[in-house]
C-alpha positions as CSV (number, residue, x, y, z in Angstrom):
1,X,-16.8,13.6,56.4
2,X,-20.5,14.5,55.8
3,X,-22.4,13.0,52.9
4,X,-22.6,16.5,51.2
5,X,-18.9,17.1,51.5
6,X,-18.2,13.5,50.3
7,X,-20.5,14.1,47.2
8,X,-18.7,17.4,46.5
9,X,-15.3,15.8,46.7
10,X,-16.4,12.9,44.4
11,X,-17.7,15.4,41.8
12,X,-14.5,17.4,42.0
13,X,-12.4,14.3,41.4
14,X,-14.4,12.5,38.8
15,X,-16.6,15.0,36.9
16,X,-15.5,15.9,33.4
17,X,-14.4,19.6,32.9
18,X,-16.3,19.4,29.5
19,X,-19.9,18.6,28.9
20,X,-21.5,15.3,27.8
21,X,-20.2,11.7,27.8
22,X,-16.5,11.1,27.2
23,X,-16.2,9.2,23.9
24,X,-13.5,8.1,21.5
25,X,-13.5,9.4,17.9
26,X,-15.4,6.4,16.4
27,X,-18.1,6.8,19.0
28,X,-18.4,10.5,18.3
29,X,-18.6,9.8,14.6
30,X,-21.4,7.3,15.2
31,X,-23.3,9.9,17.3
32,X,-22.8,12.5,14.6
33,X,-24.3,10.2,12.0
34,X,-27.2,9.4,14.2
35,X,-27.9,13.0,15.0
36,X,-27.7,13.9,11.4
37,X,-30.5,11.5,10.6
38,X,-32.5,12.8,13.6
39,X,-32.2,16.3,12.4
40,X,-33.2,15.3,8.8
41,X,-36.5,14.0,10.2
42,X,-36.9,17.1,12.3
43,X,-36.4,19.4,9.3
44,X,-39.1,17.4,7.4
45,X,-41.6,17.7,10.2
46,X,-40.8,21.3,11.0
47,X,-39.4,20.4,14.5
48,X,-36.4,22.1,16.0
49,X,-33.0,20.6,15.2
50,X,-30.4,19.9,17.9
51,X,-26.8,20.6,16.8
52,X,-24.0,18.4,18.1
53,X,-21.3,20.2,20.1
54,X,-18.0,18.4,20.4
55,X,-16.0,19.4,23.5
56,X,-12.4,18.6,23.9
57,X,-8.8,19.7,24.6
58,X,-7.0,21.6,21.9
59,X,-5.4,19.4,19.2
60,X,-7.4,16.3,20.0
61,X,-9.0,16.3,16.5
62,X,-12.5,17.9,16.9
63,X,-12.4,20.0,13.8
64,X,-10.7,17.2,11.7
65,X,-13.4,14.7,12.7
66,X,-16.1,17.0,11.4
67,X,-14.2,17.9,8.2
68,X,-13.5,14.2,7.5
69,X,-17.2,13.3,8.1
70,X,-18.3,16.0,5.6
71,X,-15.7,15.0,3.0
72,X,-16.5,11.3,3.2
73,X,-20.2,11.9,3.0
74,X,-19.8,14.3,0.1
75,X,-21.5,17.2,2.0
76,X,-20.8,20.9,1.4
77,X,-18.7,22.4,4.2
78,X,-18.6,25.9,5.6
79,X,-16.2,26.9,8.4
80,X,-16.9,29.7,10.9
81,X,-14.6,30.7,13.7
82,X,-16.7,33.1,15.8
83,X,-13.7,34.3,17.7
84,X,-12.8,36.2,14.5
85,X,-16.1,38.1,14.5
86,X,-15.7,41.5,16.1
87,X,-19.1,43.0,15.4
88,X,-22.6,41.8,15.1
89,X,-22.4,43.0,11.5
90,X,-19.9,40.2,10.8
91,X,-22.6,37.7,11.8
92,X,-25.7,39.4,10.5
93,X,-24.4,41.2,7.5
94,X,-24.4,44.9,6.7
95,X,-27.3,47.2,5.9
96,X,-28.1,48.2,2.3
97,X,-30.9,50.3,0.6
98,X,-33.4,48.4,-1.6
99,X,-36.5,50.1,-3.0
100,X,-36.3,52.8,-0.4
101,X,-36.1,50.3,2.4
102,X,-33.1,49.4,4.5
103,X,-32.3,45.7,4.4
104,X,-29.5,43.5,5.8
105,X,-27.3,41.8,3.2
106,X,-26.1,38.4,4.4
107,X,-22.3,38.0,5.0
108,X,-20.3,36.5,2.2
109,X,-19.4,33.5,4.2
110,X,-22.9,32.4,5.0
111,X,-24.1,29.2,3.1
112,X,-26.6,30.0,0.4
113,X,-27.0,27.0,-1.8
114,X,-29.6,24.3,-0.8
115,X,-28.3,20.7,-0.5
116,X,-26.6,18.6,2.1
117,X,-24.0,20.6,4.0
118,X,-22.4,21.3,7.4
119,X,-21.8,24.7,9.0
120,X,-19.1,24.1,11.5
121,X,-19.0,26.7,14.3
122,X,-15.5,26.0,15.5
123,X,-14.4,26.9,19.0
124,X,-17.9,28.2,19.8
125,X,-17.1,29.4,23.3
126,X,-14.1,31.5,22.1
127,X,-16.5,34.1,20.8
128,X,-17.2,37.1,22.9
129,X,-20.5,37.3,24.7
130,X,-22.3,39.5,22.2
131,X,-21.5,37.2,19.3
132,X,-22.6,34.2,21.4
133,X,-26.0,35.8,22.1
134,X,-26.4,36.3,18.3
135,X,-25.5,32.7,17.6
136,X,-28.2,31.4,20.0
137,X,-30.9,32.2,17.5
138,X,-28.9,30.5,14.7
139,X,-28.6,27.4,16.8
140,X,-32.3,27.2,17.7
141,X,-34.0,28.6,14.5
142,X,-31.3,28.0,11.9
143,X,-31.8,31.7,10.9
144,X,-30.9,35.2,11.8
145,X,-32.4,38.6,10.8
146,X,-30.7,38.7,7.4
147,X,-30.2,35.0,6.4
148,X,-31.2,31.5,7.1
149,X,-29.4,28.2,6.7
150,X,-30.4,26.6,3.4
151,X,-32.5,23.4,3.3
152,X,-30.4,20.3,4.0
153,X,-27.7,22.1,5.9
154,X,-27.0,21.3,9.6
155,X,-24.9,22.9,12.3
156,X,-22.1,21.2,14.2
157,X,-20.1,23.0,16.9
158,X,-16.8,22.5,18.7
159,X,-15.7,24.0,22.0
160,X,-12.8,23.9,24.5
161,X,-13.2,22.9,28.1
162,X,-14.5,25.6,30.5
163,X,-12.0,24.5,33.2
164,X,-9.9,27.6,33.7
165,X,-7.1,26.5,31.3
166,X,-8.6,28.2,28.2
167,X,-9.6,31.8,27.4
168,X,-13.3,31.0,26.8
169,X,-16.7,32.6,27.4
170,X,-18.8,30.3,29.6
171,X,-21.9,29.0,28.0
172,X,-25.1,29.5,30.1
173,X,-27.8,26.9,30.5
174,X,-29.9,28.5,27.7
175,X,-27.1,27.9,25.2
176,X,-26.2,24.4,26.5
177,X,-29.8,23.4,26.2
178,X,-29.8,24.1,22.5
179,X,-27.0,21.6,22.0
180,X,-26.3,17.8,22.2
181,X,-23.0,17.9,24.1
182,X,-20.3,15.2,23.8
183,X,-16.7,15.2,25.1
184,X,-14.0,13.8,22.6
185,X,-11.1,12.0,24.1
186,X,-7.9,10.9,22.5
187,X,-7.7,7.2,21.6
188,X,-4.2,6.0,20.5
189,X,-5.6,3.0,18.5
190,X,-8.0,5.1,16.5
191,X,-5.4,7.8,16.0
192,X,-3.0,5.1,14.6
193,X,-5.7,4.1,12.0
194,X,-6.1,7.7,11.0
195,X,-2.3,8.3,11.0
196,X,-1.7,5.3,8.7
197,X,-4.3,6.5,6.2
198,X,-2.8,10.0,6.2
199,X,0.9,9.0,5.8
200,X,2.2,9.7,9.3
201,X,5.7,8.3,9.7
202,X,5.6,4.6,11.0
203,X,8.0,5.5,13.8
204,X,5.6,8.0,15.1
205,X,2.7,5.6,15.1
206,X,4.8,3.0,16.9
207,X,6.0,5.5,19.4
208,X,2.5,6.8,20.3
209,X,1.1,3.3,20.7
210,X,4.0,2.0,22.9
211,X,4.6,5.2,24.9
212,X,1.2,6.8,25.1
213,X,1.6,7.8,28.7
214,X,5.0,9.5,28.2
215,X,3.6,11.2,25.0
216,X,0.5,12.6,26.8
217,X,2.2,15.9,27.7
218,X,1.7,17.0,24.1
219,X,-1.5,16.8,22.1
220,X,-2.1,14.6,19.0
221,X,-2.0,17.6,16.6
222,X,1.5,18.6,17.8
223,X,2.8,15.1,17.5
224,X,1.4,14.8,14.0
225,X,3.2,18.1,13.1
226,X,6.4,16.8,14.7
227,X,6.3,13.5,12.9
228,X,6.0,15.3,9.6
229,X,9.1,17.3,10.5
230,X,10.9,14.1,11.7
231,X,10.2,12.4,8.4
232,X,12.3,15.1,6.7
233,X,15.2,15.1,9.2
234,X,18.4,13.3,8.3
235,X,18.4,9.8,9.9
236,X,20.5,9.7,13.1
237,X,20.9,13.5,13.5
238,X,19.8,13.4,17.1
239,X,20.6,17.0,17.8
240,X,18.3,18.2,15.0
241,X,15.6,15.8,15.9
242,X,15.7,16.9,19.6
243,X,15.5,20.6,18.6
244,X,12.6,19.9,16.4
245,X,10.8,17.9,19.1
246,X,11.4,20.5,21.8
247,X,10.1,23.2,19.5
248,X,6.9,21.4,18.6
249,X,6.0,19.1,21.5
250,X,8.0,20.4,24.4
251,X,10.9,19.2,26.5
252,X,9.2,16.4,28.4
253,X,7.6,14.8,25.3
254,X,10.8,15.3,23.3
255,X,12.8,13.5,25.9
256,X,10.4,10.5,25.7
257,X,10.8,10.3,21.9
258,X,14.6,10.6,22.0
259,X,14.7,7.8,24.6
260,X,12.5,5.7,22.3
261,X,14.9,6.2,19.5
262,X,18.0,5.4,21.6
263,X,16.4,2.2,22.9
264,X,16.1,1.3,19.2
265,X,12.5,0.5,19.6
266,X,11.9,2.4,16.4
267,X,13.7,-0.5,14.6
268,X,10.7,-2.8,15.1
269,X,9.2,-3.8,11.8
270,X,6.0,-2.0,10.9
271,X,2.8,-4.0,10.4
272,X,2.9,-3.6,6.6
273,X,6.4,-5.1,6.5
274,X,5.4,-8.0,8.7
275,X,2.3,-8.9,6.7
276,X,3.7,-8.4,3.2
277,X,7.2,-9.8,3.7
278,X,8.3,-12.3,1.1
279,X,11.0,-13.7,3.3
280,X,9.7,-13.6,6.9
281,X,12.5,-15.6,8.5
282,X,15.3,-13.5,6.9
283,X,13.7,-10.0,6.8
284,X,11.5,-9.9,9.8
285,X,12.5,-12.5,12.4
286,X,15.9,-11.0,13.3
287,X,14.3,-7.6,14.1
288,X,11.6,-9.2,16.2
289,X,14.1,-11.2,18.1
290,X,15.7,-7.9,19.2
291,X,12.6,-7.5,21.4
292,X,14.0,-10.2,23.6
293,X,17.2,-9.1,25.4
294,X,18.8,-11.2,28.1
295,X,15.7,-13.3,28.4
296,X,13.5,-10.2,29.0
297,X,10.8,-9.4,26.5
298,X,9.9,-5.8,25.7
299,X,6.2,-6.5,26.3
300,X,5.1,-2.8,25.9
301,X,6.7,-2.6,22.5
302,X,5.4,-5.9,21.4
303,X,1.9,-5.0,22.6
304,X,2.0,-1.7,20.7
305,X,3.1,-3.5,17.6
306,X,0.3,-6.0,18.0
307,X,-2.3,-3.3,18.3
308,X,-0.8,-1.5,15.3
309,X,-1.0,-4.7,13.3
310,X,-4.6,-5.3,14.4
311,X,-5.7,-1.8,13.2
312,X,-4.1,-2.5,9.8
313,X,-6.0,-5.8,9.5
314,X,-9.2,-4.0,10.5
315,X,-8.6,-1.5,7.8
316,X,-7.5,-3.7,4.9
317,X,-8.2,-7.3,5.8
318,X,-6.0,-10.3,5.1
319,X,-5.0,-12.3,2.0
320,X,-3.6,-15.8,2.1
321,X,0.1,-14.7,2.0
322,X,-0.5,-12.1,4.8
323,X,-2.3,-14.8,6.9
324,X,0.8,-17.0,6.6
325,X,3.0,-14.2,7.8
326,X,0.6,-13.4,10.7
327,X,0.8,-17.1,11.8
328,X,4.6,-16.9,11.7
329,X,4.4,-13.8,13.9
330,X,2.0,-15.3,16.4
331,X,4.1,-18.5,16.7
332,X,7.3,-16.8,17.7
333,X,8.7,-18.9,20.6
334,X,9.0,-15.9,22.9
335,X,5.5,-14.5,22.2
336,X,3.6,-14.1,25.5
337,X,0.5,-16.3,25.5
338,X,-1.7,-13.7,27.0
339,X,-0.9,-11.2,24.3
340,X,-1.4,-13.9,21.6
341,X,-4.8,-14.8,23.1
342,X,-5.8,-11.1,23.2
343,X,-5.0,-10.6,19.6
344,X,-6.9,-13.7,18.5
345,X,-9.9,-12.7,20.6
346,X,-9.9,-9.2,19.0
347,X,-9.6,-10.8,15.5
348,X,-12.5,-13.1,16.3
349,X,-14.7,-10.0,16.6
350,X,-13.4,-8.5,13.4
351,X,-15.5,-8.4,10.2
352,X,-12.5,-7.5,8.0
353,X,-12.1,-9.6,4.7
354,X,-10.0,-12.7,5.1
355,X,-10.0,-12.8,8.9
356,X,-12.6,-15.5,9.2
357,X,-10.6,-17.8,6.9
358,X,-7.5,-17.0,8.9
359,X,-9.2,-18.0,12.2
360,X,-10.2,-21.3,10.7
361,X,-6.7,-22.3,9.8
362,X,-5.7,-25.4,11.8
363,X,-2.5,-23.8,12.9
364,X,-4.5,-20.9,14.4
365,X,-7.0,-23.2,16.0
366,X,-4.1,-25.0,17.7
367,X,-3.0,-21.6,19.2
368,X,-6.5,-21.3,20.7
């Protein structure tokens, strides 16, 4: 094989179908915060701003990430789906007569109030070519013929991969050069943190953490929708649950979830129950012992539970009572030493309240 052919085969195998580095949500969030500050300085100096464009598969959480960022920061938020724009007038506005002159009136959706805000251009590359050409000036100059983005506002874009699987308009180099491109990838641990905050059913969280490979045939948005439906289904009605699952996440993913239920892996206590139990030996221990059957430990389920528990500690910290329960959890006689060490190492890097005191407990020091 020649060097050129080798290089081409390497690129085909390892290159991302999207643009930019492949990052998990927390890393994209950090980049979004950084670029926000960079663009603030650019606006003050009169320099061009560079909008962030988040590439990723459908349902991976691109739009949600930007909406959450705007809400948490208290920014105004304006949503634009350019695929819904049929004519340039939808972007530029329509002509009107003022003082014997024809002017363009801005479209009603365009932001007009100064202050901190985000204009999200969602699924940028689903717009047709004419609309894309019009958006190029908005991305570069923050203005069009009839209107301009108010002071303090910034643009963020999302896009689907240009890999042949989506009906998209390819972005040329001129458009790409106006953007800071990043590829968002799904991260089960970070999704679990988001899911807990947003009331996703605990069984769903445990399933995606322990069976992430089997679940990968459906996207996170579809799973979240299914778990909402599952939460309302009668317990044990496997036919109904199966039909809901097939209808939302597809047959392959549905089969994985049904197998998860039939193996009774959904009966594992959730992290909140483990940490907050007032009678660990009576309430929690029997269910945890079910992870050991005929001398074989369900390491995958235990590892997922451990990561789920870690994300809860990172989110809310530990009080004294919870620390005692966590010690009981870690000192289970069938707990694999490598898993225990991994969790303690991860906790050692945590800055969550109460974790430092937990690690200084003599019983924990003995585990190390």
